[in-house]
N, C-alpha and C positions, 0 to 999 in steps of 0.2 A: 425469028426474033420478035415479030409482032405478038405471037402467042405468049412469049416470055414477058414482054412489056405488059400485056393484059393481066397476066398472073400477078406480076409485081404491083400493078396498080390496085388490084383487088385486095392483095395482102396489106398494102399501105392503107387502104380505106378501112379495112378491118382493124388494123392497129390504131388508127385515128379514133375510131368509135370506142375501142377498148380503153384508150387513153382518156377520152372525155368521160367515159363511165367511171373510171377509177378516180379522176379528179372530182367528179360529182359526189362519189361516195366519201372521199376525204373531206369535202366541204360539209357534207351531212354529218359526218362523225364529229368534226370540229364544232359544228353548230350544236349538236346534241350534248357534247362535253361542256360547252360554254353554258348552255341552259341548265345543266346539272350543277355546274359550279355556282351559277347565279341563285339556284334554289338552295344551295348549301350554305350560302353566306347569310348570317343574321342581319336583319334589316336595321338600318340606322338612319334617321332623318337628319340631313345636314343642310344648313343654310350658309351659303358661301357669300361673304361680303368682301370684295377686294378684287385685285387684278393679278393674274399670273403673267409675270414678265417673260420668263423663259419656259417654253413648253417642256424642254427636257428635264426641268426641275420637278415636274409634277409626279414622276414615278420614283424619285430619289428617297432614300431612307435617311432621316435625320437622326443622328446619334447625339444625345446630350449626356456627356460623361458625368458619372457619380462615382468617384474613385475613393475607396477607403485605403488609407496608407498607414502601416504600423509605425509608431514613433517609439524610439528607445527611451529608457530613463536618462535623465540628465540632458534633456533636449527641449527646445522651444521652437514654435513656428510663429513668425511675425509676418503679417500681411500689411504692407504699407498702402496708402492711398495712391501713391505715385510709383510707377515702375522704375523711374530714374533713381529714386531713393534706394530701392531694393538692390539695384545694380551697383550703386555706390558702396553700400554696406558689404556686398559680396566681394568687391574688388579690394576692400580694406582688409579682408580675411580675418584678422585677429582684433578683438575688441576687449578693452578693460572696462568692466562695469563696476561703478561704485555702489556699495551697499549701505543700507542703514545699519549703523553699528549698535543700535539698541539691543539687538538680540545676540550680539557677538561679544566675546570676552577679550580676544586679542585683536589689536589694531591692524596687524598685517593681514587679517582675514576680511578687511573691509573692502577689498577689491578682488574681483575674480576675472579670469581671462576666459573668454569663450570664442569659439571659431564659427564664422559665418560661411555657409556653403549654399550653392543654389539648390532649389527644390525641383528635382527631375522626377516626373511620373510617366508611366506608360499609358498611352491612349490608343484605342482601336483605330486603325487606318482602313481596314477592310473587314467586312463581316459577311459570312454566308451561313444561312440557316436552312436546314433540311426539314421540310414540313412532312409530318406523317399523320394519317387519319387513324384514330382509335377504332378497333373492331368491336369494342364492348361498350363504348360510351356515346352519349348523345348530348347536344347542347340545346337546352330549352330556353327560348326567348319570347319576347312579346307577352311577358307575364303581366297579369292585371295588378293595378295598384290597390291593394286591399288593406284595411285596417286590422291586420292580424299579424302575429309574430312570424318571423322568418322560419322558425322551426315548424310552426303549424303548416305553413305553405309547403315546406319540404315534405312533411308527412302526407299531405294530400297528393302531391306529385308521385311520391313513392308508392302510395296505395294504388293510384290509377295505373301507373306504368308497370306494376308488378303482376297485373292480371293479363293472362294470355289472350282473353277475349278483346283486349285493347291493343293487342300486338306486342305486349311486353313480356317480361319474365322477372325472375327474382332479382331485386335491386341490391347490389353489393354496397354502393355508397352514393350519397347525394351531397352536393356542396354548391354554395353560391360562389361564382367566380369573383375574385378580388376586384373591388372597385367597379362592379357592374351588377345589373339586375338579372343576369343570366345564370341558369343552374346547369351543372354537369351531373348527369345521371349515369352511373356505371353499373352494368348488369354482370351477373356472375358467369354467364356463358356467352360464347360467340354466336353470331348470326341473328341477334335480336336487333342490333342497332341499325343495320342497313335498310331493312324494310320500313322502319319508322322514318328514317331520313328520306327515303323515296317518297313517302307520303307528303312530307314538307310541313303540313299543318295537321293539328288534331284538336278536337274539342274536349276540354277537360272540365268536369264539374268541380267547382270549389265553393263550398258553402251553399248558398241558395242560387248561385248563378252558374252558367256554363261559359267558358272562355276559350277562344280559338288561339292556341299557342303555336309558335313556330318551332320546328325541329330541324336542327342543323348538325353536320358532322362535328365531332370534337377533335380539333387539330392540336398537335403539339409540335414544338420546334426544337431541334437539336442543333447546336452550333457545329457546322461541318468544317468551317475554316475561319480562323481569327488571326489577323495580322496586327501587330502592335508597333508603335513607333514612339521613341522617347519625346517628351514634350516638357519644356521648362516653364514653370510658373513665373510669369513676369513680375508680379508684385510681392511674391512670398519668399522669405529667407528662412533657412533651417539653421538654428544655433545648436552647437554641440559642445560637450565638455562642461556642462554647468554643474558645479559641485552642490551637494545637498547641505547647505549651510544656513538656509533661512526657511521659514515656513513657506508653504506653497503660495499663499496670497502675497506675502512680502516680497518673494522673489519675482513674482509676476509684476508687481508694482515697480520694483527696481529696474527690471528689464524694459518696461514700457517707458519709464521716465528717461532712461539712458538713450533709447533709440528714437525718442521723439525730439531730442535736441539736435538742432541744425548744426551746432558747433561740433558735434560728434559724428557728423555725416548723415544724421537721421532725418526724420520727417514725420508727418502725421501717420499714426498707426490706425489701421482699419480693424484689425483683429489680432489677438495674441493668445496662444495656448502654450502652457508649460507642463512638462511631465517630469516630476522629481526622480532622482536616481532610485533604483530599486523597483520602479513601477514601469508600466507600459501604457501607451495610449494609442488611439486611432484617430487620424485626421481624415476629414471628409472633404474632398475637393469637388466643386461644382463648376459649371461653365461660367466664365467671367464675362458678363454682358455689359460691363461698364466700359 
């Protein structure tokens, strides 16, 4: 039994050494991957002024909705300054709006009945994005601020990166990223982007100077999961069934006058949009920060 114990102890020691070696390799791999990711990210200088109250909030993604909603003909959207007014108008359901009779021939057409309904829109409650790295494209950043047209700068970059001696190849397209000074270069063939990304930086001659630019992976995101939930606009009311009996401007004025009157259950109007019958419109909803 002593021999068996001795064998087991040796096996245990070997397993322990193997385990520690495996853990070390895992840490080295993670460290290498982290360093690669850090090299891959375009640099951006940030000055933080303020306090972080909750640490768990630092990694959260903030979604600010920008919803485009189709509006049918014969409808209007009214946003009141107070949510209580909108709720009151919705509870009344049907409203009789007096019109200016200057444009109408028959007196019985001087009033129209419209229906007030709540404005419900779908907002994202959960969003998952799958990031993929392009095998043909690179992101070029840290570009110099030069007094030359953007097209001229793109020409210089394409000329440099199209040469094999610079590690490049034939360039298929070149574009400035929207709202940034970064350029996306796409090559016609695979296998060119990765070695350039590994280099991280490269010196590019532009005009009379040479500038050290940063090369990063070009990432694209596809929505892999999107969950929506209905949300009611607290200050906005949708009016339906508006007949096309006045000009667009006159009908808008008549609706605003009617729904501003406290005696009709209304209140101060913040915004009003009217879509005449036979036409369509698009309403844009943004986050209410008031």
